[in-house]
C-alpha positions, 0 to 999 in steps of 0.5 A: 499500499502506497501512503504520504505519512504525516506526523502531527505534534501541536505544541502550543495551540489550544487541544479544546475548544476552551482557552489555555491563556497559559500555552501563550506565557513564558514559564509555560512556553520556556518548559516546554520548548525545553522538553521538546529540545531535550525529547522530542526534536532529536528523536525525530531527527534520528529516525531510521526511516525520514520518509515523511514530513512532521507538522508542528503546530504552534498559536499565531499569537506566539511570541517573536522570540518563540517564533525565531526559536521555531524558526531554527527547528526549519532547518531539519527540513522534515520540520514543517511548523503551522500557526494556527488560529481558532480552535475550530481553524485548527485541523480543517488547516491541518488538512490542506496542509496535508492535501497541498503536501501530498496532492497525488496520495492514495492514503494518508497515515498520520502519527500524533506525538505530544512535544514533550515525548519520544519515538525509539529511532525505528518507530517510523521504519516498524510503521511503515512496514506494516502500513505499507504491507497492508491491502486494501481489503484490510481496512473494510468498508470504512477505509480506515485503520488506527495502527498501535504499538503497545509497548513502550516507556515512561520517564519520570525523575531519571527512572524508566518504568515500563508501559504498555497502553492499547490505547496510547498516545504514539498512535497512527490512522492510514485512511483515504485523503479526500476528506480525512480525519487525522489521527486526532479524530477523536481523544486516542482513549476512545479508538476504539468507538470509530475505527478499527485498531491494530495492535503490533507487538514490538520491543518499547517503541515510544517514550512517555516523558512525564513531569509536574505539569503533565495534565493527564499522565503518571508513571502508571509502568512498572520500574525498571533496572538501571539500563542505557536506553540511549541507543534507542532514544537519542534524548537528553535524560536527567543523567545524559 
């Protein structure tokens, strides 16, 4: 199956209709940018498979200082910053961008990634192998399929935790491109409500960075003995 792949990261746009003013404040932005620099950005740059585009969504009111930093990230050719307005316009803007960048795509593959988390170097290689091996009959009449790697890690205060989640925040959606839902069709815990889900067993392929400013995340995994995960996750950990 031939597809065009887009990774979507919501950096400081509103993720719900209710406004979240802190997303434009210095304290929130500086901390979020630190996590992005240490965890998210290097893990994407280190992907073994680079056949994708990364749409990173910023609020159009982002202060100029941070816009200059964002521009620096654009030296990485897969990094595509999108400056977005009101909540209701965000997904339409994303969809239009994808259709402009991949007008001849047979299928669209979208992956969600939070700006403070990370992917193992082999994540996209594994994902592309799975998506490329699919045939249309496996997607059924809805022509939609979520692909999920349930095994990952949590990282908190220098410790790593083994964690498995069948509706995690690193899921991907493959669908037809004409009127795409994108992977943000529903919140990730609800993916089973709207489409079939393929669970693919692998070694841990994602890392959830747990910190005090997380809204929903907390340590739920099993504490692992000390070991070096830097080969798979190109991040700047606290003890690096």
